[in-house]
TORPA-203461 format. One record per residue (C-alpha): residue in one letter; x, y, z. Coordinates in steps of 0.001 Angstrom, whole numbers. Layout:
REM residues N
NODE  r        u        v        w
NODE  A        X        Y        Z
...
***
This chain:
REM residues 421
NODE  r        u        v        w
NODE  X   -58924   -65291    72331
NODE  X   -55748   -64372    74175
NODE  X   -53718   -66037    71507
NODE  X   -55505   -64074    68793
NODE  X   -54848   -60690    70482
NODE  X   -51227   -61548    70879
NODE  X   -50945   -62204    67133
NODE  X   -52620   -58936    66285
NODE  X   -50220   -57010    68529
NODE  X   -47247   -58702    67007
NODE  X   -48430   -57906    63509
NODE  X   -48980   -54283    64476
NODE  X   -45455   -54103    65855
NODE  X   -43917   -55431    62696
NODE  X   -46047   -53118    60580
NODE  X   -45052   -50101    62668
NODE  X   -41400   -51026    62588
NODE  X   -41496   -51483    58864
NODE  X   -43185   -48116    58353
NODE  X   -40756   -46307    60648
NODE  X   -37808   -47923    58891
NODE  X   -39155   -46931    55497
NODE  X   -39758   -43359    56667
NODE  X   -36260   -43206    58122
NODE  X   -34707   -44309    54843
NODE  X   -36813   -41817    52893
NODE  X   -35859   -39036    55258
NODE  X   -32176   -39834    54945
NODE  X   -32437   -40029    51177
NODE  X   -34221   -36692    51017
NODE  X   -31656   -35120    53361
NODE  X   -28861   -36389    51171
NODE  X   -30555   -35047    48058
NODE  X   -31083   -31672    49749
NODE  X   -27434   -31562    50761
NODE  X   -26417   -32452    47232
NODE  X   -28595   -29672    45884
NODE  X   -27092   -27219    48357
NODE  X   -23606   -28354    47383
NODE  X   -24448   -27950    43719
NODE  X   -25859   -24502    44452
NODE  X   -22676   -23577    46306
NODE  X   -20557   -24843    43409
NODE  X   -22713   -22977    40904
NODE  X   -22561   -19855    43034
NODE  X   -18786   -20111    43305
NODE  X   -18544   -20731    39574
NODE  X   -20793   -17775    38827
NODE  X   -18814   -15606    41235
NODE  X   -15559   -16613    39558
NODE  X   -17026   -15702    36177
NODE  X   -18204   -12352    37492
NODE  X   -14883   -11583    39117
NODE  X   -12978   -12614    36002
NODE  X   -14728    -9892    34004
NODE  X   -12755    -6699    33448
NODE  X   -16038    -4806    33036
NODE  X   -17889    -3524    36123
NODE  X   -20821    -5904    36833
NODE  X   -23693    -5058    39194
NODE  X   -26906    -6771    40292
NODE  X   -29700    -4375    41157
NODE  X   -32854    -5097    43103
NODE  X   -36353    -3977    42071
NODE  X   -36004     -904    44289
NODE  X   -32833      221    42470
NODE  X   -30389     -689    45231
NODE  X   -27196    -2605    44566
NODE  X   -27310    -6242    45697
NODE  X   -23902    -7354    44479
NODE  X   -20821    -6092    42566
NODE  X   -17556    -7465    41241
NODE  X   -14022    -6246    41853
NODE  X   -14031    -4195    38642
NODE  X   -16919    -2134    40038
NODE  X   -14934    -1485    43206
NODE  X   -12002     -354    41106
NODE  X   -13970     2022    38871
NODE  X   -15936     3629    41746
NODE  X   -13290     3602    44464
NODE  X   -15760     2038    46945
NODE  X   -15601    -1426    48496
NODE  X   -18223    -4123    47917
NODE  X   -19613    -3656    51405
NODE  X   -19898      109    50834
NODE  X   -21708     -357    47528
NODE  X   -24258    -3032    48481
NODE  X   -27518    -1503    49619
NODE  X   -26913     1933    48012
NODE  X   -28775     3424    45045
NODE  X   -26859     2411    41916
NODE  X   -27770     5675    40083
NODE  X   -25889     7779    42657
NODE  X   -22547     6786    41084
NODE  X   -23285     8385    37710
NODE  X   -22975    12006    36591
NODE  X   -26530    11722    35189
NODE  X   -28469     9729    37801
NODE  X   -31855    10352    36159
NODE  X   -30630     8903    32872
NODE  X   -29189     5890    34719
NODE  X   -32475     5354    36596
NODE  X   -34466     5602    33350
NODE  X   -32282     2887    31806
NODE  X   -32813      655    34858
NODE  X   -36578     1137    34647
NODE  X   -36538      346    30910
NODE  X   -34692    -2915    31655
NODE  X   -37415    -3922    34163
NODE  X   -40140    -2925    31708
NODE  X   -38730    -4430    28492
NODE  X   -36509    -7117    29951
NODE  X   -33274    -5456    28730
NODE  X   -31619    -2171    27747
NODE  X   -28699    -1651    25375
NODE  X   -25815      830    25057
NODE  X   -26806     3552    27511
NODE  X   -23970     6088    27414
NODE  X   -23108     7250    30953
NODE  X   -20172     8453    33023
NODE  X   -19176     6804    36306
NODE  X   -17777     9095    38982
NODE  X   -14907     7748    41128
NODE  X   -14818     8766    44755
NODE  X   -11747    10932    43976
NODE  X   -13749    12805    41303
NODE  X   -12347    11470    38043
NODE  X   -14822    10178    35477
NODE  X   -14988     7033    33333
NODE  X   -17109     6916    30177
NODE  X   -19109     3663    29938
NODE  X   -21806     1982    27879
NODE  X   -24348      200    30108
NODE  X   -26166    -2947    29038
NODE  X   -28650    -4608    31393
NODE  X   -31175    -7452    31491
NODE  X   -33471    -8887    34159
NODE  X   -32714   -12195    35903
NODE  X   -35342   -14569    37353
NODE  X   -35651   -17177    40073
NODE  X   -36493   -20843    39447
NODE  X   -40182   -19988    39401
NODE  X   -39672   -17394    36628
NODE  X   -40193   -14385    38854
NODE  X   -38033   -11302    38165
NODE  X   -35562   -10949    40997
NODE  X   -33595    -7952    39713
NODE  X   -31398    -6537    36953
NODE  X   -27931    -7691    35960
NODE  X   -25994    -4692    34535
NODE  X   -22594    -4542    32824
NODE  X   -20620    -1370    32114
NODE  X   -18082    -1311    29273
NODE  X   -15288     1245    29669
NODE  X   -15259     3209    26406
NODE  X   -12640     5799    27383
NODE  X   -10081     4495    24911
NODE  X   -12733     4101    22251
NODE  X   -13815     7705    22736
NODE  X   -10202     8823    22484
NODE  X    -9794     6792    19310
NODE  X   -13029     8233    17930
NODE  X   -11910    11754    18812
NODE  X    -8537    11120    17169
NODE  X   -10329     9713    14129
NODE  X   -12608    12759    13931
NODE  X    -9611    15056    14219
NODE  X    -7773    13062    11563
NODE  X   -10784    13206     9261
NODE  X   -11114    16947     9879
NODE  X    -7423    17479     9142
NODE  X    -7749    15368     5995
NODE  X   -10767    17409     4928
NODE  X    -8877    20662     5518
NODE  X    -5824    19333     3677
NODE  X    -7995    18315      737
NODE  X    -9586    21772      688
NODE  X    -6164    23447      695
NODE  X    -4773    21152    -2010
NODE  X    -8051    21081    -3994
NODE  X    -7690    17311    -3768
NODE  X   -10500    14843    -3051
NODE  X   -10818    11070    -2820
NODE  X   -13381     8636    -4176
NODE  X   -14333     4972    -4040
NODE  X   -16274     2936    -6585
NODE  X   -18003     -361    -5766
NODE  X   -17805    -1720    -9307
NODE  X   -20239    -4678    -9102
NODE  X   -22948    -2511    -7485
NODE  X   -22002      709    -9336
NODE  X   -21930     2711    -6089
NODE  X   -19670     5756    -6196
NODE  X   -18596     7515    -2992
NODE  X   -16984    10974    -2939
NODE  X   -15251    12949     -217
NODE  X   -16628    16422      541
NODE  X   -13910    18057    -1555
NODE  X   -14871    16061    -4654
NODE  X   -18476    17237    -4252
NODE  X   -17141    20808    -4099
NODE  X   -14896    20348    -7144
NODE  X   -17733    18949    -9256
NODE  X   -20293    21407    -7893
NODE  X   -22603    18584    -6771
NODE  X   -24675    18923    -3543
NODE  X   -23387    16849     -624
NODE  X   -25205    13552     -197
NODE  X   -26237    13237    -3840
NODE  X   -26504     9597    -4933
NODE  X   -23674     8890    -7349
NODE  X   -22883     6388   -10083
NODE  X   -20173     6128   -12712
NODE  X   -22673     7401   -15298
NODE  X   -23471    10423   -13121
NODE  X   -19763    11237   -12993
NODE  X   -19369    10749   -16736
NODE  X   -22211    13208   -17369
NODE  X   -20110    15997   -15821
NODE  X   -17151    15361   -18145
NODE  X   -16661    17816   -21006
NODE  X   -18188    16320   -24192
NODE  X   -14896    16639   -26057
NODE  X   -13058    14674   -23325
NODE  X   -15709    12031   -22616
NODE  X   -14407     9441   -25078
NODE  X   -10846     9767   -23752
NODE  X   -12060     9300   -20154
NODE  X   -14123     6226   -21074
NODE  X   -11197     4694   -22965
NODE  X    -8841     5309   -20022
NODE  X   -11348     3800   -17566
NODE  X   -11980      766   -19779
NODE  X    -8232      180   -19971
NODE  X    -7971      529   -16166
NODE  X   -10602    -2194   -15725
NODE  X    -8187    -4467   -17584
NODE  X    -5183    -3557   -15434
NODE  X    -3801     -413   -17103
NODE  X    -2847     2599   -14917
NODE  X    -5554     5224   -14614
NODE  X    -3985     8687   -14692
NODE  X    -5730    11290   -16816
NODE  X    -6312    15038   -17068
NODE  X    -9622    16195   -18494
NODE  X   -12212    18932   -18372
NODE  X   -15536    18978   -16533
NODE  X   -18529    21302   -16760
NODE  X   -19521    22934   -13459
NODE  X   -22394    25392   -13555
NODE  X   -21692    26213   -17194
NODE  X   -18003    26881   -16476
NODE  X   -15106    24688   -17572
NODE  X   -12756    23199   -14994
NODE  X    -9688    21014   -15372
NODE  X    -9131    17982   -13111
NODE  X    -6511    15290   -12787
NODE  X    -7625    11804   -11749
NODE  X    -5589     8842   -10589
NODE  X    -6924     5485    -9416
NODE  X    -6056     1895    -8581
NODE  X    -8448     -925    -9445
NODE  X    -8656    -4063    -7277
NODE  X    -9459    -7445    -8815
NODE  X   -10778   -10689    -7338
NODE  X    -9111   -14077    -7743
NODE  X   -10815   -14564   -11090
NODE  X    -9447   -11280   -12412
NODE  X   -12756    -9398   -12235
NODE  X   -12596    -5751   -11094
NODE  X   -14356    -5313    -7751
NODE  X   -13481    -1834    -6537
NODE  X   -11489     1264    -7373
NODE  X    -9973     3872    -5090
NODE  X    -8807     7143    -6538
NODE  X    -8157    10840    -6137
NODE  X    -9255    13860    -8129
NODE  X    -7478    17227    -8043
NODE  X    -8718    20562    -9314
NODE  X    -5926    21767   -11638
NODE  X    -7866    24627   -13234
NODE  X    -5500    27281   -11879
NODE  X    -2473    25292   -13019
NODE  X    -3917    24912   -16512
NODE  X    -4756    28610   -16628
NODE  X    -1208    29468   -15515
NODE  X      242    27093   -18125
NODE  X    -1869    28737   -20825
NODE  X     -737    32185   -19692
NODE  X     2878    30994   -19718
NODE  X     2446    29605   -23238
NODE  X      932    32905   -24385
NODE  X     3726    34867   -22722
NODE  X     6355    32569   -24235
NODE  X     4812    33004   -27678
NODE  X     4734    36773   -27232
NODE  X     8299    36754   -25923
NODE  X     9394    34634   -28871
NODE  X     7825    37111   -31269
NODE  X     9519    39966   -29456
NODE  X    12847    38135   -29574
NODE  X    12421    37505   -33290
NODE  X    11521    41151   -33897
NODE  X    14404    42356   -31742
NODE  X    16764    39925   -33458
NODE  X    15683    41296   -36836
NODE  X    16261    44846   -35569
NODE  X    19707    43910   -34280
NODE  X    20572    42187   -37530
NODE  X    19491    45279   -39461
NODE  X    21478    47470   -37070
NODE  X    24509    45216   -37482
NODE  X    24211    45402   -41249
NODE  X    23956    49206   -41022
NODE  X    26919    49276   -38662
NODE  X    28961    47123   -41038
NODE  X    28021    49421   -43916
NODE  X    28959    52509   -41922
NODE  X    32208    50855   -40892
NODE  X    33042    50078   -44508
NODE  X    32250    53668   -45476
NODE  X    34324    54975   -42600
NODE  X    37239    52771   -43581
NODE  X    36928    53940   -47193
NODE  X    36795    57600   -46150
NODE  X    39696    57074   -43777
NODE  X    41668    55480   -46569
NODE  X    40826    58385   -48873
NODE  X    41761    60918   -46201
NODE  X    44994    59066   -45498
NODE  X    45845    59035   -49208
NODE  X    44986    62729   -49551
NODE  X    47009    63547   -46485
NODE  X    49935    61609   -47838
NODE  X    49685    63442   -51127
NODE  X    49617    66762   -49274
NODE  X    52659    65776   -47219
NODE  X    54483    64688   -50307
NODE  X    53685    67998   -51987
NODE  X    54675    69921   -48875
NODE  X    57900    67982   -48623
NODE  X    58702    68742   -52228
NODE  X    57939    72431   -51648
NODE  X    60058    72487   -48524
NODE  X    62962    70801   -50302
NODE  X    62706    73345   -53081
NODE  X    62981    76143   -50519
NODE  X    65986    74616   -48791
NODE  X    69454    74987   -50322
NODE  X    71774    72046   -50087
NODE  X    74772    74198   -51425
NODE  X    75795    77910   -51628
NODE  X    74899    79911   -54648
NODE  X    78195    81831   -54356
NODE  X    81443    80338   -53235
NODE  X    83126    81994   -50293
NODE  X    86854    81738   -50352
NODE  X    88251    79742   -47527
NODE  X    84883    78171   -46624
NODE  X    83286    74905   -47387
NODE  X    79634    74987   -46317
NODE  X    77146    72125   -46314
NODE  X    73616    71875   -44871
NODE  X    71168    69026   -44082
NODE  X    67643    69120   -42692
NODE  X    65823    66041   -41274
NODE  X    62288    66847   -40076
NODE  X    60933    64879   -37095
NODE  X    57892    64184   -39220
NODE  X    57725    64052   -42983
NODE  X    57564    67853   -43236
NODE  X    57812    70776   -40895
NODE  X    58376    74543   -41168
NODE  X    61991    74849   -40061
NODE  X    64405    76330   -42630
NODE  X    67849    77848   -43073
NODE  X    69421    80268   -45561
NODE  X    72985    81295   -46475
NODE  X    73564    84818   -47728
NODE  X    77124    85870   -48830
NODE  X    77886    89574   -48985
NODE  X    80812    91892   -49282
NODE  X    84083    91564   -47552
NODE  X    83899    87838   -47988
NODE  X    81333    87415   -45252
NODE  X    78586    84806   -45067
NODE  X    75276    85398   -43293
NODE  X    73370    82340   -42043
NODE  X    69647    82481   -41258
NODE  X    68148    79590   -39243
NODE  X    64400    79542   -38393
NODE  X    62609    77149   -36030
NODE  X    58897    77138   -36703
NODE  X    56661    75730   -33961
NODE  X    54361    72967   -35108
NODE  X    54592    70231   -37660
NODE  X    53013    69234   -40932
NODE  X    51589    71280   -43816
NODE  X    50624    74339   -41765
NODE  X    54136    74638   -40310
NODE  X    55661    74160   -43781
NODE  X    53447    76866   -45285
NODE  X    54248    79203   -42417
NODE  X    57959    78493   -42801
NODE  X    57780    79142   -46581
NODE  X    55959    82398   -46126
NODE  X    58313    83516   -43398
NODE  X    61353    82631   -45464
NODE  X    60027    84527   -48471
NODE  X    59199    87658   -46513
NODE  X    62400    87366   -44512
NODE  X    64581    87211   -47610
NODE  X    62771    90130   -49150
NODE  X    63336    92184   -46025
NODE  X    66972    91120   -45830
NODE  X    67587    92122   -49424
NODE  X    66167    95572   -48780
NODE  X    68269    95967   -45712
NODE  X    71497    94985   -47461
NODE  X    70725    97262   -50411
NODE  X    70726   100204   -48099
***
């Protein structure tokens, strides 16, 4: 009996020792596994933290009550507050529109995410940063929502680029309006035509109207339609597209100039065309006015030229008549001078009618012109005396000669009467 009890006790000891040893090994194994899990969690946490900190965008985790549970360095930079200052505060307080920020947070909890909420973050010094917020919920290992992970993308530069683009587009629109010049694009395979606002204005088509090549062609003047189609067909085969033609706008005729470049794929098929259209109605009208004025001026020049030619012919005729009359007058004048000279020579004595003893008398007259009125006369009388009469008549030519002749005649008559007494 004693031996049997001793065996039972020994068996119980071995059984207890074996159980304790097994439990000890299990406990150690479980402790090691737990430590490994904690180490893996620490590594994962460090890895996740490094990913978060590497992001240039502000990243925030938000609890169900809307308070910040964690942030990265980019959030500190954009707000001006440290991580310790931010954790535990209401995330919506850092936006210029906190209600809008809170509504986005609530939508993320309700729907599981929210996309592109436009907000402005306020720095502690007052300056603002425009951001787009995107957020989604994150869960624990049991699938329970623990909070919201939110990322803010700084869109300041994008907004500046968009503003610059809007300004550029506005300036382009204004420039097109001033130049009456618009642009267009044609998706050839899909026959989709896009016009700028100025092209809509030029063609008198309401903005937003769906367009095709056929719709454009319908506005072309019927007399120019074939020429436009031929030019476009040639352009689709590589020829330059540069054409002036008429269009019908509200019953009125306009002139436009179009230029375009067609792009082709590797197989040589046309895929798109980009072009411009300019309203040249005023230029065409001015050209027509210039042509009309030039034609009128040409007619006036021709008429004036004919008048001048007629005047020149009349002038030449008058000149010929004047020259003929002058020649006739010169001939008549010469004849008169010749006659006067002959008369004068007849009146002048080149020798004495009566010889005077002891005297030899000679006389010569040379007029400064062909004839004049000067004369002389010798008159012998008694006592062997000789009287000499010399007259200087003022003036030249026929009148002076006639006056000299008359004076000589009357003078001799008077002298004869005086000597007779």
